[in-house]
C-alpha positions, 0 to 999 in steps of 0.5 A: 435450443435446448440448455443444460443450464445446471451443468453450463452454471456448474462448469462456469462457477468452477472454472471462475473459481480456479481462475481466481485462485490461480490468479491470486496463487501466481501473484502471490508467487511473483510477490515472493519471487520478487521479495518484500520490498514494494513499498521500498520501491513506490517510495523511492523510485517516484521523484516524478511522474514518468518514473512513476509511471515506469514503477506502477507497471513494475509493481503491478505486474509483480502484485498481479493486480492494478487494485492492489497497487493503487491500495498500497499507493493510497496507504503510503499517501496517507502515510506521507511517504507520496505526495498527490502528484508522486501517486498519480503516475503510480496509478497511471503504470498500474493500469498499463501493468495489469494489462499483462494478464490480458496478454497471456490469455491472448498467447492461449497457452492453454494446450500447454496448461496441464504442463504448466501445472504439472511442472509447477507442482513438482516444483512446489512439493519436491524442490526445497529450494525457495526460488524454485517454489516460488517459480513453481507457484507462479507456474502452477498458477498460470495453468490453472488460469488457462484451465479455469478460462476454458472451463468458462468459455466451454461452459458458456459457449452455448449462449452464443446459439441463444436467440435472446442472448444474441438480441441482448449483445446487439442492445449493448452494441446500440447502447454502449452505456449499458455495456460500460455499466456491466462492466463496472458492476462485474468487476466490482462484484468479482473484485478483479478487472484481470478476472472479468477481462479474462471472461471477456476474452473467452466471450469474444473467442467463442463468437458470444460477442461482437466487438462493438459489444465487447469494448463498452464493457471492456471500458467499464472493467476499467472503471470497476476496478477503481471502486475498490481503491475507492473503499480502501481510502475511507477513512484515510487522510484527505490526500489518500481519498484524493488519490483514490478519486485520482484513479476513478477520475483518470479511468472516467476521463479515458472511458468517456474519450474512448467511447466518443472515438470508439468506431475508430478505435474498432477500425484500428483493431480491425487493422491490427487483425488484419496486419498481425492475424490476431487471434480472438483473444489477442484482439481483446488483450490489445484493445485492453492495452491500447486504452490503459497506454493511450489513456496514459498518454493522453492525461500525463501532460495534465497531471497538474489540473488533475491534482487541481480538479481532485483538489477541488472535488475532495476538499479539505486541510490534509493531515499528512505528514510528510517525510521527503528527507529535503536536507539530505543533499548527496552532493555534500557528501563528497564535497564537504562531509561536516556540512553533510552531517549537520544536514544529517543532524536536521533530519534527526531533529525532525524525526524526533519531532515526529517522535513526540508527535507520536507520543501525543496521538498515542495518549490521545487514542488512549483517551478517546479510543478513537480508531483514527487517532490510533491509525495516525500514530501508527502511520507517524511510527512508520514516517519514523522507520523510513527516516531512519533507514534514510538518514542511516544510509546517508550517514554511512556514505559520509563515513567512507569520506575522511573525517576529522575526529569532531566529525566523526564523534558528531557521526556516532552521536547521529546514529545513536540518536537514530536508534532511541528515536527508533526505539522511542517509535516502537514503544509507542506503536506497542502501546497503540497495540495495547490501546486496540486490545483495550478496545476489542476485549473491552477491558475496563480501567478504574479511574485511579488507574487511568490517573496513574497512567497519565502522570506516568505519561506526562513526565515521560513526554516532558523528557522526551521534548527536554532531551530533544531541545538538548539534541537541538540547541546543545544547551545541557543545563537541562540535563540535570533536570532531565535525570532528576525527572527519569529517577521519578519516573522509575521510582513512580513505576515502582510504586504503581507496580504495588498499587496495582498488585494491591489492587489485583488482590482486593478484585478492583481490578481483572488479570487481564486488564492489569497484565495491559496497565503493566505492559503500558507502563513499561513501555512508557518507563522504556521510553523515558530511558531511551530520552535519557540516552539521547542526553547522554549521547549529546555529551559525547560531542 
């Protein structure tokens, strides 16, 4: 049989490009439609493994990518927003959520694809309402996905009559591990299991692959999508790397189990085909869905064992900051608002401790230019922001209760404390970004400039630590010392600005390094101001 290989490859690659773009475009539309609250959903509703599975399913449907959900989960674990145990449930749910695309393809809406593209395009370009534009983007991506899939399927169709291809597919039936390897590599290359499953559906629909050949490839595709997450975890915390390994282990165990019983699984799929008269594409969708749902049911009861196992596989001490607001008991809000305010104060003090840790790591980053240390400082800033939201929300609910004058004052002071600590986090985040510029642009600081900044940093750090000590102990004897140190900081800033201008005039430093120097100094001075604010608000009690 003569095959026009050039035409076939052009059609397949073109279809693949359209398919990839459409899935990404559709996912972007879903995310905009859902709003930018995916991290908060993962943070808030993963209290147990089962709820984690449900959240993983929902977030993956919105993101349209299990790898994206897993990468976000790794980031949240790395920042301390999720524990390893919570993350496992989310990852299991992500594997189930990613099957949605296969089922959409299985419905074979190809006949309506151009109508969907037309409606989507009209909504994007002629309707100004954001909601309809997002829905239009979703419909455009959905239609483009079917058009791309049809192009790929039609391009590959001649292979079904090629003897060498038929012999190759039969060898995969005889050696299923080879099929698993093909699935792993193809998904890793394309970076999307949804795409490779879609290609597999098209090939199965064209009669190019029997079910015995398609299943090992399908299992391998579930493993391939974990490699992206493994790469994303490199250089993160121990807990984050354990989360990525869990994702790999989960799919690896599932593949081994389903390969062992692949004959029974094939009989089950044939039974479904006969009972529901399933079209070929839907058969693969059911195979994909059954594999992932069955895998979750199989491994969910053994999450504790999985935590133990990945801890052995990825050993080491973890430096993840845990941010669960353990002191914020909802029962105290109505039962005893005074105790609730006391609990909130404990969390505010802990939030302040994180601000000190973040400030120290920021300066350590300036001294070493170690990117990992800079990332740790930024993660602590994320922790501070999260605690800000949690404690503020808790205090707002406390304010709905009847409070004494004393408790009302304590309540007001804590809200001011939260604002100042959060601003300290913002300022050391600014300094981290300035240090990033120093590294990226190879900015050179003179030894005297570094020494001057170090002198100011030490004064600022001492004031923040002292202010938080006053907040924690109500020891007002340190306030006078804090105020004197603040005067030193303000005077030092004025002196250092003059010295900087002098160095600039003499050509001892560049204009750009001077800008970075003054910006770092300004952020340190503002941190000092917020330290003073903490003590002044404490005096209101």
